[in-house]
Backbone as CSV, one residue per row, in Angstrom:
resi,resn,N_x,N_y,N_z,CA_x,CA_y,CA_z,C_x,C_y,C_z
1,UNK,35.869,-5.253,-19.638,35.218,-3.789,-18.955,33.791,-4.855,-18.157
2,UNK,33.680,-5.184,-16.745,32.698,-5.771,-16.186,31.464,-4.993,-16.053
3,UNK,30.289,-5.956,-16.332,29.171,-5.214,-16.074,28.309,-6.174,-14.968
4,UNK,27.579,-5.121,-13.783,27.356,-5.659,-13.049,25.666,-5.456,-13.396
5,UNK,25.044,-6.588,-12.659,23.727,-6.640,-12.749,22.858,-5.694,-12.377
6,UNK,21.932,-4.948,-12.507,21.314,-3.754,-11.918,20.412,-4.361,-10.960
7,UNK,20.215,-3.588,-9.669,19.734,-3.936,-8.210,18.278,-3.393,-8.367
8,UNK,18.357,-2.333,-8.804,16.850,-1.738,-8.760,16.834,-0.712,-9.549
9,UNK,15.526,-0.436,-9.566,15.067,0.699,-11.140,13.510,0.309,-11.866
10,UNK,12.667,0.817,-11.486,11.251,0.372,-11.809,10.569,1.865,-12.852
11,UNK,11.615,2.109,-13.602,10.913,3.344,-14.267,9.917,2.963,-15.505
12,UNK,8.984,2.292,-15.055,7.982,1.413,-15.814,7.131,0.938,-15.097
13,UNK,5.747,0.953,-15.695,4.612,-0.082,-15.498,4.591,-0.943,-15.836
14,UNK,5.079,-1.432,-17.021,4.641,-2.617,-17.877,6.034,-3.258,-18.160
15,UNK,6.958,-2.836,-17.693,8.265,-4.071,-17.724,8.791,-4.748,-17.324
16,UNK,9.289,-6.417,-17.264,8.954,-7.707,-16.912,9.179,-6.879,-15.349
17,UNK,8.641,-7.601,-14.385,8.699,-7.361,-13.413,9.830,-8.357,-12.077
18,UNK,10.338,-7.588,-11.989,11.511,-8.759,-11.254,11.667,-9.187,-9.812
19,UNK,11.372,-7.758,-9.296,11.822,-7.977,-8.027,10.395,-7.324,-7.579
20,UNK,9.392,-7.440,-6.096,8.992,-6.199,-6.236,8.473,-6.252,-4.537
21,UNK,8.363,-5.422,-3.669,7.777,-5.833,-2.176,6.316,-5.434,-1.844
22,UNK,6.334,-6.588,-0.924,4.982,-6.478,-0.302,5.275,-6.589,1.125
23,UNK,3.674,-6.257,1.897,3.415,-5.920,3.225,2.324,-7.005,3.720
24,UNK,2.500,-8.624,3.885,1.132,-9.009,4.670,0.608,-8.344,5.459
25,UNK,-0.495,-8.455,5.458,-1.646,-7.678,6.785,-1.429,-8.126,8.296
26,UNK,-1.116,-7.555,9.008,-1.003,-7.549,10.374,-2.161,-7.401,11.163
27,UNK,-2.317,-7.287,12.760,-3.076,-6.852,13.352,-3.851,-5.534,12.862
28,UNK,-2.873,-4.431,12.755,-3.513,-3.330,12.627,-4.609,-3.452,11.282
29,UNK,-4.261,-4.452,10.367,-5.380,-4.311,9.209,-6.514,-5.150,9.846
30,UNK,-6.309,-5.766,10.895,-7.317,-6.654,11.095,-8.490,-5.699,11.927
31,UNK,-7.979,-4.217,12.755,-8.429,-3.643,13.196,-8.989,-2.266,12.589
32,UNK,-8.890,-2.118,11.098,-9.008,-0.741,10.767,-10.429,-0.586,10.500
33,UNK,-11.253,-1.017,10.716,-12.845,-0.766,10.265,-13.281,0.312,11.581
34,UNK,-12.255,-0.374,12.764,-12.724,0.049,14.479,-12.968,1.880,13.995
35,UNK,-11.326,2.551,13.120,-11.256,3.897,12.840,-11.782,4.325,11.609
36,UNK,-13.045,5.032,11.346,-13.598,5.611,10.031,-13.066,6.103,9.448
37,UNK,-11.550,6.805,9.940,-10.837,7.617,8.963,-9.753,6.782,8.318
38,UNK,-10.195,5.428,8.567,-8.986,4.883,7.403,-9.829,3.948,6.290
39,UNK,-11.285,4.171,6.357,-11.982,4.342,5.237,-12.437,2.664,4.525
40,UNK,-12.161,2.201,5.557,-12.589,0.551,5.363,-14.212,0.170,5.354
41,UNK,-14.570,-0.228,4.402,-15.859,-0.668,4.434,-16.531,-1.461,5.181
42,UNK,-15.918,-2.438,5.706,-16.695,-3.317,6.576,-15.437,-3.887,7.726
43,UNK,-15.691,-4.499,8.913,-15.197,-5.241,9.624,-14.228,-5.909,8.359
44,UNK,-13.050,-6.254,9.515,-11.908,-7.166,8.389,-11.964,-8.666,8.503
45,UNK,-11.805,-9.056,8.266,-11.644,-10.449,8.309,-10.273,-11.227,7.938
46,UNK,-9.772,-10.925,8.854,-8.047,-10.749,9.022,-7.716,-12.513,8.176
47,UNK,-7.935,-13.289,8.534,-7.658,-14.704,7.884,-8.093,-14.871,6.188
48,UNK,-9.402,-14.325,6.276,-9.451,-13.818,4.411,-7.882,-13.078,4.037
49,UNK,-8.271,-11.834,4.402,-7.265,-11.122,3.770,-6.104,-11.903,3.735
50,UNK,-5.393,-12.597,4.771,-4.111,-13.130,4.857,-3.921,-13.848,3.728
51,UNK,-5.156,-14.471,3.575,-5.370,-15.730,2.317,-5.082,-15.149,1.166
52,UNK,-5.900,-13.929,0.857,-5.920,-13.428,-0.374,-4.545,-12.932,-0.919
53,UNK,-3.790,-12.544,0.392,-2.146,-11.675,0.208,-1.613,-13.117,-0.128
54,UNK,-1.297,-14.224,1.170,-0.762,-15.715,-0.005,-0.892,-15.478,-1.135
55,UNK,-1.994,-15.598,-2.000,-2.642,-15.995,-3.294,-2.200,-14.905,-4.281
56,UNK,-1.997,-13.457,-3.606,-1.355,-12.578,-4.581,0.181,-12.934,-4.599
57,UNK,0.958,-13.287,-3.643,2.439,-13.475,-3.726,2.819,-14.566,-4.646
58,UNK,1.434,-16.156,-4.156,2.094,-16.931,-4.942,1.586,-16.985,-6.720
59,UNK,0.358,-16.202,-6.960,0.636,-15.530,-8.272,2.055,-14.790,-9.000
60,UNK,2.518,-13.916,-8.272,3.520,-13.207,-8.361,4.988,-13.879,-8.729
61,UNK,4.863,-14.695,-7.837,5.670,-15.759,-7.591,5.905,-16.601,-9.170
62,UNK,4.692,-17.426,-9.588,4.639,-18.136,-10.400,4.739,-17.128,-11.735
63,UNK,4.361,-16.162,-11.736,4.569,-15.314,-13.156,5.915,-14.499,-12.843
64,UNK,6.902,-15.419,-12.186,8.247,-15.157,-12.448,9.067,-13.936,-11.274
65,UNK,8.300,-13.371,-10.630,8.739,-12.235,-10.023,9.373,-12.591,-8.636
66,UNK,10.542,-12.015,-7.997,10.737,-12.076,-6.910,10.414,-11.371,-5.636
67,UNK,9.593,-11.643,-4.565,8.935,-11.182,-3.947,9.717,-11.271,-2.564
68,UNK,9.507,-9.692,-2.407,9.795,-9.384,-0.761,9.213,-9.361,0.385
69,UNK,9.126,-9.658,1.244,8.111,-9.669,2.211,8.818,-8.290,3.194
70,UNK,8.090,-7.484,3.608,8.105,-6.144,4.725,8.161,-7.007,6.135
71,UNK,9.179,-7.075,6.713,9.070,-7.180,7.949,8.473,-6.738,8.923
72,UNK,8.817,-5.697,9.215,8.152,-4.329,9.893,6.514,-4.343,10.253
73,UNK,5.997,-4.046,11.041,4.692,-4.163,11.569,4.193,-3.232,12.295
74,UNK,3.365,-1.847,12.076,3.216,-0.921,12.632,1.738,-0.835,13.340
75,UNK,1.175,0.075,13.592,0.152,0.401,14.093,-1.102,1.455,12.753
76,UNK,-0.022,1.255,12.131,-0.923,1.732,10.680,-1.519,0.387,9.677
77,UNK,-2.788,0.570,9.356,-3.592,-0.440,8.441,-2.918,-0.536,6.914
78,UNK,-2.886,0.863,6.637,-2.717,0.795,5.321,-1.235,0.620,4.907
79,UNK,-0.391,0.390,6.033,1.223,-0.224,5.439,1.722,-1.494,4.110
80,UNK,-0.127,-2.299,3.997,-0.007,-3.423,3.323,-0.300,-2.658,1.861
81,UNK,-0.551,-1.467,1.409,-0.425,-0.847,0.578,0.734,-0.652,-0.278
82,UNK,1.789,-0.851,-0.328,3.198,-0.064,-0.085,3.366,0.152,-1.648
83,UNK,2.477,0.251,-2.398,3.234,1.223,-3.669,3.272,2.830,-3.026
84,UNK,2.794,3.576,-2.017,2.001,4.905,-2.350,3.222,5.672,-1.300
85,UNK,3.720,4.817,0.005,4.739,5.671,0.355,6.282,5.863,0.178
86,UNK,6.278,5.223,-1.157,7.816,4.798,-1.436,7.862,4.626,-3.304
87,UNK,8.599,5.458,-4.085,9.168,5.344,-5.393,10.826,4.863,-5.979
88,UNK,10.575,3.958,-6.652,11.694,3.459,-6.874,12.354,3.872,-8.524
89,UNK,13.412,4.750,-8.338,13.355,5.356,-9.722,14.844,4.606,-10.108
90,UNK,15.440,4.707,-11.045,17.105,4.281,-12.033,17.814,4.773,-10.895
91,UNK,17.727,6.326,-9.910,18.428,6.863,-9.333,18.422,6.510,-8.112
92,UNK,17.823,5.200,-7.686,17.528,5.171,-6.441,16.199,5.228,-5.885
93,UNK,15.824,5.071,-4.270,14.574,5.116,-3.508,14.241,6.784,-3.446
94,UNK,12.911,6.830,-3.430,12.074,8.156,-3.490,11.299,7.927,-2.262
95,UNK,11.746,8.075,-0.953,10.384,7.936,0.117,9.610,9.616,-0.239
96,UNK,7.906,9.002,0.029,7.371,10.293,-0.506,6.803,10.749,1.025
97,UNK,5.634,11.525,0.806,5.227,12.223,2.236,3.591,11.882,1.686
98,UNK,3.043,10.816,2.670,1.781,10.914,2.283,0.853,11.710,2.548
99,UNK,-0.215,11.882,2.021,-1.486,13.032,2.367,-2.710,12.576,3.624
100,UNK,-2.282,11.326,3.544,-3.047,10.455,4.642,-2.792,10.621,5.932
101,UNK,-3.206,11.314,6.813,-2.295,11.160,7.910,-1.843,10.237,9.145
102,UNK,-2.863,8.834,8.157,-1.927,7.536,9.557,-0.943,7.110,8.289
103,UNK,-0.348,7.464,7.810,0.268,6.878,6.907,1.845,7.797,7.051
104,UNK,1.681,8.806,7.546,3.079,9.348,7.637,4.254,9.154,7.891
105,UNK,4.298,7.816,8.452,5.624,6.799,9.202,6.099,6.096,8.416
106,UNK,4.973,6.258,6.975,5.286,4.579,6.197,6.486,5.280,5.362
107,UNK,6.843,6.195,5.029,8.071,6.483,4.479,9.054,6.051,4.915
108,UNK,9.007,6.533,6.526,10.570,6.039,7.380,10.735,4.108,6.910
109,UNK,9.927,3.772,7.397,9.585,2.379,7.639,9.856,1.649,6.351
110,UNK,9.646,2.352,5.252,9.813,1.556,3.729,11.410,1.793,3.248
111,UNK,12.134,3.116,3.633,13.280,3.599,3.546,14.345,3.245,4.473
112,UNK,14.474,2.404,5.723,14.937,1.364,6.165,14.989,0.107,5.649
113,UNK,13.575,-0.392,5.230,13.899,-1.467,4.311,15.097,-1.249,3.016
114,UNK,14.800,-0.194,1.958,15.419,0.151,0.764,17.026,-0.039,1.212
115,UNK,17.188,0.963,2.464,18.741,0.986,3.215,19.498,-0.075,3.020
116,UNK,18.672,-1.067,3.926,18.958,-2.445,4.399,19.593,-3.589,3.374
117,UNK,19.106,-3.114,1.929,18.719,-3.632,0.919,19.732,-3.383,-0.093
118,UNK,20.570,-2.185,0.481,21.324,-1.159,-0.707,21.202,-0.562,-1.683
119,UNK,19.776,-0.145,-1.283,19.550,1.045,-2.830,19.458,2.548,-2.049
120,UNK,20.461,3.092,-3.077,20.512,4.412,-2.449,19.136,5.408,-2.357
121,UNK,19.127,6.436,-1.669,18.345,7.221,-1.328,18.099,8.206,-2.549
122,UNK,17.391,8.643,-3.541,17.590,9.583,-4.844,17.319,11.084,-4.317
123,UNK,16.415,11.116,-3.475,15.962,12.615,-2.698,14.355,12.060,-1.837
124,UNK,14.061,12.550,-1.248,12.954,12.517,-0.377,11.815,13.702,-0.541
125,UNK,10.611,13.671,-0.127,9.630,14.922,-0.332,9.077,15.495,0.900
126,UNK,9.503,16.447,1.086,9.201,17.236,2.173,8.228,18.030,2.355
127,UNK,7.981,18.819,3.888,6.945,19.317,3.740,7.112,20.839,3.173
128,UNK,6.772,21.183,2.873,4.933,21.433,2.686,4.494,20.198,1.897
129,UNK,5.237,19.770,0.967,4.978,18.694,-0.148,4.248,17.685,0.779
130,UNK,3.081,17.247,-0.219,2.531,15.693,-0.283,2.345,14.680,-1.614
131,UNK,2.832,13.742,-1.384,2.824,12.974,-2.591,2.788,11.832,-1.889
132,UNK,1.666,10.945,-2.684,1.052,9.604,-2.468,1.501,8.641,-4.010
133,UNK,2.262,7.068,-3.827,2.443,6.654,-5.013,1.223,6.593,-6.130
134,UNK,0.287,6.458,-5.440,-0.773,6.253,-6.298,-1.377,7.420,-7.279
135,UNK,-0.573,8.631,-7.079,-0.621,9.312,-7.646,0.396,9.654,-8.660
136,UNK,1.177,8.703,-9.040,2.341,8.436,-10.138,2.552,7.257,-10.808
137,UNK,2.956,7.405,-12.106,2.637,6.658,-13.046,3.826,7.245,-14.422
138,UNK,4.841,5.835,-14.625,5.564,6.408,-15.525,4.910,5.858,-16.883
139,UNK,4.829,7.032,-17.881,3.969,6.051,-18.995,5.288,5.797,-20.402
140,UNK,6.238,6.599,-19.812,7.494,6.105,-20.838,8.517,5.862,-19.436
141,UNK,9.914,5.216,-19.797,10.714,5.589,-19.167,11.154,6.896,-18.676
142,UNK,11.171,7.661,-19.435,11.695,8.826,-19.573,10.776,10.236,-18.805
143,UNK,9.151,9.416,-18.998,8.500,10.415,-18.603,7.390,9.934,-17.948
144,UNK,7.478,10.927,-16.847,6.121,10.200,-15.533,5.444,11.205,-15.452
145,UNK,4.553,10.722,-15.129,2.799,11.324,-14.876,2.796,11.892,-13.124
146,UNK,1.765,12.400,-13.054,2.240,12.954,-11.551,0.711,13.423,-11.431
147,UNK,-0.291,12.897,-10.579,-1.308,13.506,-10.163,-1.651,14.416,-9.058
148,UNK,-2.283,15.699,-9.639,-2.767,16.668,-8.376,-3.908,16.745,-7.555
149,UNK,-3.963,15.925,-6.185,-5.005,15.326,-5.882,-5.442,15.803,-4.434
150,UNK,-6.482,15.404,-3.609,-6.798,15.875,-2.284,-5.339,14.968,-1.390
151,UNK,-4.430,14.171,-1.868,-3.552,13.817,-0.986,-2.011,13.979,-1.438
152,UNK,-2.178,14.666,-2.864,-0.795,14.836,-3.498,-0.657,16.333,-3.668
153,UNK,-0.070,17.373,-3.120,-0.439,18.751,-3.669,0.987,18.980,-4.622
154,UNK,0.605,20.523,-5.221,1.421,21.004,-6.081,3.125,21.069,-5.596
155,UNK,3.458,21.138,-4.469,4.372,21.204,-3.863,5.442,20.088,-3.942
156,UNK,4.201,19.317,-3.656,5.103,17.837,-4.007,5.386,17.215,-5.209
157,UNK,4.431,17.522,-5.721,4.503,17.403,-7.509,5.798,17.773,-7.791
158,UNK,5.922,19.276,-7.753,7.141,19.722,-8.285,8.748,19.388,-7.481
159,UNK,8.842,18.849,-6.011,9.738,18.526,-5.812,9.853,17.030,-6.562
160,UNK,9.322,16.238,-6.724,9.484,15.161,-7.130,9.827,14.800,-8.732
161,UNK,9.515,15.899,-9.270,10.157,16.047,-10.575,11.196,16.674,-10.926
162,UNK,12.027,17.422,-9.761,12.893,17.726,-9.697,14.122,16.298,-9.206
163,UNK,13.694,15.825,-8.747,14.398,14.784,-8.188,14.205,13.733,-9.758
164,UNK,13.518,13.153,-9.763,13.549,12.412,-11.047,13.697,12.895,-11.996
165,UNK,13.993,14.341,-12.315,14.344,14.737,-13.737,13.586,13.896,-15.099
166,UNK,13.831,14.265,-16.251,13.484,14.000,-17.606,12.002,14.778,-17.658
167,UNK,11.304,14.370,-18.652,10.005,14.572,-18.368,9.293,14.393,-17.626
168,UNK,8.215,15.310,-16.749,7.189,15.136,-16.072,6.105,16.193,-16.471
169,UNK,5.142,15.062,-16.139,3.648,15.723,-16.699,2.460,15.711,-15.415
170,UNK,2.239,16.544,-15.045,1.266,17.214,-14.119,0.002,17.615,-14.243
171,UNK,-1.179,16.158,-13.797,-2.710,16.565,-14.184,-3.540,16.474,-13.047
172,UNK,-4.203,17.863,-12.710,-5.108,17.546,-12.007,-6.363,16.522,-11.896
173,UNK,-6.408,15.563,-10.820,-7.450,14.800,-10.698,-9.073,15.255,-10.089
174,UNK,-10.076,14.857,-11.113,-10.895,15.264,-10.437,-11.064,15.551,-8.626
175,UNK,-12.373,15.947,-8.226,-12.111,15.935,-6.699,-13.542,14.432,-6.279
176,UNK,-14.339,14.299,-7.319,-15.720,13.382,-7.344,-16.359,13.560,-6.445
177,UNK,-16.053,12.819,-4.868,-17.140,12.628,-4.073,-15.917,12.642,-2.532
178,UNK,-15.080,13.418,-2.864,-14.164,13.659,-1.834,-13.133,13.166,-0.989
179,UNK,-12.598,13.397,0.109,-11.639,12.265,0.674,-12.576,11.481,1.383
180,UNK,-14.143,10.859,1.497,-14.143,9.205,1.486,-13.918,8.995,0.548
181,UNK,-14.286,8.741,-0.894,-13.943,8.069,-1.624,-12.692,8.828,-2.907
182,UNK,-11.468,8.530,-2.170,-10.495,9.314,-2.783,-10.209,9.090,-4.035
183,UNK,-10.119,10.095,-5.448,-9.440,9.771,-6.394,-7.859,9.678,-6.889
184,UNK,-7.135,8.634,-6.688,-5.989,8.986,-7.205,-5.352,8.668,-8.376
185,UNK,-4.779,9.031,-9.406,-4.671,9.431,-10.656,-4.628,7.732,-11.009
186,UNK,-3.927,6.518,-10.471,-3.814,5.062,-10.485,-4.971,4.602,-10.471
187,UNK,-6.504,5.111,-9.865,-7.584,5.213,-9.622,-8.153,4.639,-10.759
188,UNK,-7.614,5.535,-11.822,-8.134,5.863,-13.601,-7.496,5.461,-14.562
189,UNK,-6.266,4.849,-14.295,-5.472,4.158,-15.451,-4.448,3.186,-14.986
190,UNK,-4.040,2.376,-15.769,-2.927,1.314,-15.071,-2.908,0.993,-16.607
191,UNK,-1.888,1.505,-17.120,-0.750,1.362,-17.855,-0.521,-0.682,-18.195
192,UNK,-0.525,-0.793,-19.036,-0.819,-2.642,-18.843,0.389,-3.056,-20.277
193,UNK,0.848,-2.306,-21.220,1.807,-2.458,-22.406,2.114,-0.818,-22.994
194,UNK,3.443,-1.363,-23.237,3.432,0.198,-23.999,2.548,0.687,-24.839
195,UNK,1.546,0.282,-25.239,0.759,0.691,-26.126,-0.740,0.693,-25.566
196,UNK,-0.743,0.027,-24.650,-2.272,-0.208,-23.987,-2.520,0.214,-22.602
197,UNK,-3.643,0.807,-22.058,-3.718,1.206,-21.059,-5.364,0.925,-20.245
198,UNK,-5.815,0.394,-18.982,-7.226,0.341,-18.550,-7.668,1.961,-17.887
199,UNK,-8.504,2.565,-18.399,-8.962,3.692,-17.780,-10.298,3.056,-17.788
200,UNK,-10.911,4.370,-16.891,-12.416,4.849,-16.253,-12.256,6.460,-16.603
201,UNK,-12.933,6.500,-18.334,-12.878,7.430,-18.563,-13.613,8.770,-18.006
202,UNK,-14.615,8.428,-17.351,-15.352,9.839,-16.616,-14.338,10.634,-15.682
203,UNK,-13.136,10.112,-14.892,-12.550,10.532,-14.326,-11.685,10.829,-14.772
204,UNK,-10.978,10.533,-15.888,-9.388,10.461,-16.435,-9.708,12.033,-16.815
205,UNK,-8.454,12.565,-16.656,-8.067,14.051,-16.554,-8.338,14.154,-18.398
206,UNK,-8.867,15.460,-18.897,-8.465,15.422,-20.148,-7.340,15.480,-20.875
207,UNK,-6.073,16.234,-20.284,-4.810,16.399,-20.999,-4.115,15.317,-20.679
208,UNK,-4.696,13.930,-19.893,-3.807,13.009,-19.908,-4.474,12.087,-21.232
209,UNK,-5.568,12.247,-21.485,-6.336,11.663,-22.816,-6.050,11.833,-23.889
210,UNK,-5.392,13.207,-24.002,-5.120,14.331,-24.922,-3.750,13.347,-25.475
211,UNK,-3.184,13.261,-23.805,-1.210,12.580,-24.149,-1.794,11.063,-24.847
212,UNK,-2.444,10.451,-24.238,-2.737,9.250,-24.321,-2.769,8.864,-25.992
213,UNK,-4.080,9.363,-26.756,-4.101,9.466,-28.058,-2.532,9.902,-29.119
214,UNK,-1.631,11.055,-28.099,-0.839,11.195,-29.188,0.444,10.170,-28.679
215,UNK,0.210,9.511,-28.429,1.447,8.316,-28.041,0.783,7.328,-28.705
216,UNK,-0.247,7.400,-28.921,-0.953,6.151,-29.603,-1.563,4.957,-28.761
217,UNK,-1.386,5.417,-27.244,-2.120,4.300,-26.388,-3.541,3.870,-26.551
218,UNK,-3.681,2.530,-26.842,-5.016,1.878,-27.043,-5.757,1.868,-25.594
219,UNK,-7.152,2.241,-25.678,-7.819,2.238,-24.134,-8.817,0.913,-24.109
220,UNK,-8.724,0.483,-22.989,-9.578,-0.881,-22.536,-10.041,-0.005,-21.574
221,UNK,-12.048,0.186,-21.679,-12.097,1.189,-21.066,-13.247,0.420,-20.073
222,UNK,-13.434,0.695,-18.222,-13.660,0.308,-17.502,-15.126,0.934,-17.106
223,UNK,-16.238,-0.116,-16.685,-17.394,0.697,-16.769,-17.446,0.695,-15.139
224,UNK,-18.446,1.969,-15.066,-18.518,2.099,-13.576,-18.844,1.331,-12.447
225,UNK,-19.705,0.471,-12.744,-19.789,-0.761,-11.819,-18.467,-1.540,-11.785
226,UNK,-18.208,-1.644,-12.426,-16.485,-2.261,-12.197,-15.426,-1.408,-11.687
227,UNK,-15.333,-0.206,-12.109,-14.736,0.732,-11.154,-14.422,0.434,-10.122
228,UNK,-15.857,0.318,-9.204,-15.794,0.467,-7.949,-15.459,-0.659,-7.615
229,UNK,-15.454,-2.199,-8.067,-14.378,-3.398,-7.701,-13.425,-3.398,-8.121
230,UNK,-12.341,-2.437,-8.281,-11.001,-2.264,-8.510,-10.551,-2.660,-10.352
231,UNK,-12.112,-2.668,-10.823,-11.812,-2.706,-12.168,-10.524,-2.325,-13.098
232,UNK,-10.166,-0.887,-12.848,-9.526,0.160,-13.152,-7.771,-0.252,-12.642
233,UNK,-7.680,-1.199,-11.590,-6.524,-1.309,-10.597,-6.280,-2.684,-11.222
234,UNK,-5.328,-2.590,-12.717,-4.812,-3.601,-13.129,-3.007,-3.656,-12.645
235,UNK,-2.393,-4.695,-12.534,-1.011,-4.688,-12.218,-0.160,-5.665,-13.644
236,UNK,0.913,-4.685,-14.423,1.219,-5.627,-15.264,3.041,-6.058,-14.862
237,UNK,2.246,-7.433,-14.676,3.774,-8.487,-14.425,5.313,-8.136,-15.712
238,UNK,4.569,-8.163,-16.787,5.082,-7.542,-17.926,3.934,-7.463,-19.159
239,UNK,4.765,-6.859,-20.379,4.071,-6.290,-21.101,2.146,-7.144,-21.975
240,UNK,1.227,-6.720,-21.468,0.091,-7.966,-21.326,0.288,-8.959,-20.863
241,UNK,0.522,-9.050,-20.138,0.169,-9.894,-18.814,0.096,-9.499,-17.431
242,UNK,-0.777,-9.782,-16.999,-1.852,-8.516,-15.928,-2.325,-9.958,-15.038
243,UNK,-2.195,-8.966,-13.682,-3.279,-9.715,-12.377,-4.216,-8.725,-12.373
244,UNK,-5.276,-9.180,-12.365,-6.626,-8.330,-11.846,-7.048,-8.589,-10.830
245,UNK,-8.068,-7.654,-9.916,-9.017,-8.449,-8.651,-10.148,-9.162,-9.875
246,UNK,-10.531,-10.190,-9.047,-11.686,-11.183,-9.814,-12.642,-10.553,-9.548
247,UNK,-14.026,-10.898,-10.337,-14.967,-10.028,-10.065,-15.085,-9.167,-11.381
248,UNK,-14.749,-8.534,-12.330,-14.629,-7.448,-13.077,-14.764,-8.367,-14.483
249,UNK,-15.535,-9.230,-14.818,-15.784,-9.656,-16.275,-15.757,-9.017,-17.402
250,UNK,-16.043,-7.791,-17.675,-16.544,-6.750,-18.687,-14.808,-6.321,-18.843
251,UNK,-14.079,-5.886,-17.982,-12.750,-5.403,-18.329,-12.006,-6.507,-18.467
252,UNK,-12.202,-7.215,-18.420,-11.567,-9.012,-18.470,-11.461,-9.098,-19.747
253,UNK,-12.524,-9.226,-20.166,-12.615,-9.566,-21.542,-12.104,-8.821,-22.501
254,UNK,-12.232,-7.518,-22.149,-11.751,-6.375,-22.932,-10.312,-6.744,-22.914
255,UNK,-10.036,-6.697,-21.744,-8.173,-7.104,-21.982,-7.308,-8.271,-22.441
256,UNK,-8.368,-9.573,-22.397,-8.527,-10.347,-23.522,-8.129,-10.678,-24.564
257,UNK,-9.216,-9.438,-25.147,-9.536,-8.882,-26.717,-8.579,-8.162,-27.283
258,UNK,-7.711,-7.270,-26.241,-6.574,-6.640,-26.972,-5.570,-7.042,-26.568
259,UNK,-5.461,-8.903,-26.401,-4.447,-9.799,-26.495,-3.898,-9.928,-25.479
260,UNK,-4.210,-9.349,-24.253,-3.487,-9.857,-22.775,-3.631,-10.914,-22.347
261,UNK,-2.939,-11.769,-21.481,-3.012,-12.861,-20.508,-3.187,-12.280,-19.120
262,UNK,-4.591,-13.010,-18.766,-5.124,-12.177,-17.717,-5.366,-13.412,-16.129
263,UNK,-4.820,-13.108,-15.475,-4.474,-13.633,-13.907,-5.593,-13.068,-12.834
264,UNK,-6.646,-13.621,-12.577,-8.175,-13.287,-11.853,-7.490,-13.805,-10.523
265,UNK,-7.643,-12.458,-9.317,-7.568,-13.285,-8.152,-8.402,-12.597,-7.147
266,UNK,-8.866,-13.232,-6.153,-9.622,-12.776,-5.537,-9.368,-12.007,-4.561
267,UNK,-9.737,-10.284,-4.292,-9.080,-9.021,-3.335,-10.483,-8.423,-2.899
268,UNK,-11.327,-9.289,-2.275,-12.371,-8.662,-1.517,-12.105,-8.282,-0.345
269,UNK,-11.384,-8.847,0.374,-11.367,-7.940,2.033,-10.015,-7.939,1.853
270,UNK,-8.711,-8.103,1.389,-7.386,-7.206,1.160,-7.522,-5.680,0.332
271,UNK,-8.671,-5.910,-0.722,-8.451,-5.203,-1.637,-9.032,-4.296,-1.278
272,UNK,-10.545,-4.867,-2.280,-12.214,-4.158,-2.342,-12.230,-3.218,-0.943
273,UNK,-12.085,-3.809,0.400,-12.487,-3.347,1.859,-11.685,-2.467,1.637
274,UNK,-10.476,-1.903,1.372,-9.498,-1.072,1.989,-9.088,-0.040,0.607
275,UNK,-9.945,-0.441,-0.565,-9.986,0.455,-1.639,-8.518,0.223,-2.196
276,UNK,-7.768,-0.889,-1.926,-6.537,-0.802,-2.887,-6.367,-2.314,-3.904
277,UNK,-5.478,-2.242,-4.911,-6.396,-3.454,-5.710,-4.116,-3.779,-5.938
278,UNK,-4.433,-4.198,-7.172,-3.115,-5.069,-7.146,-1.788,-4.393,-6.939
279,UNK,-2.293,-2.913,-8.057,-1.063,-2.705,-7.850,-0.319,-1.762,-6.354
280,UNK,-1.800,-1.297,-5.439,-1.406,-0.930,-4.443,-0.430,-1.599,-3.666
281,UNK,-0.818,-2.984,-3.918,-0.254,-4.052,-2.673,0.727,-4.171,-2.911
282,UNK,1.682,-3.507,-4.408,2.782,-4.079,-4.480,3.615,-2.747,-4.826
283,UNK,5.154,-2.811,-4.548,6.074,-1.894,-4.656,6.985,-2.300,-5.883
284,UNK,7.230,-2.393,-7.001,8.363,-2.865,-7.708,9.348,-1.834,-7.711
285,UNK,10.688,-3.173,-7.194,11.948,-2.559,-6.849,12.667,-2.553,-8.115
286,UNK,12.540,-3.608,-8.933,12.877,-4.034,-10.567,12.511,-4.401,-11.109
287,UNK,12.045,-3.612,-12.663,11.735,-3.831,-13.286,12.448,-3.690,-14.636
288,UNK,12.270,-4.582,-15.998,13.224,-4.980,-17.450,14.049,-5.876,-17.300
């Protein structure tokens, strides 16, 4: 029997990151602050954002990942955050349906890329469902966690559960400060190994806190001041080897004390300004 190499499938947050899709910031990203609906904190320094993105890409490559660049350019500044409009399961691509209005076209753009790459579409989130990737994570390859938030509704969560199969847990995420400071599920937890996660406890759903305890997952806790600077947004490129936003020393020391190898990169313009960290800026295509 001839075995063929797996070309896609990323039902893990921590297994070896072998291929990842990113989108370099374009002119729309440079204009993002002009429309308050985008939620950017200040006018964008586009050249700085591009340098930071280049640094992220270089770090990913240095750590062994194959990096694919999305060639599409639209009028949507959030396209750079490729994690949100798409999920890659072991069955294929799942275009999602973002709840943020300006992101409505992103699933179509990313599905065009996955189709060209030969990745089948396993299913799509359809109206009235809404769902963003930032509200999803694999706690185990057969255990998907979904956050019900201001951008992911019950219909979207239930549609995704049917598409992926296996065990799915749905958690209500706190409203906190509303749409202007939206909380995704991945705003408050980042798995970094099978038995370790970075968490912001004040906003962590109690049911998820209990589940972590049941599964023996240790926690690196993020302070509120570092939560604001993306301290809780951590990308694992393999178990215990992580990329973090620079400027979160307490979280970094906590990760290192837990045995992690930490790679800190500057993301003040492409990350903090648009409220998206290393995880948000990447869509894993193949892990394991």
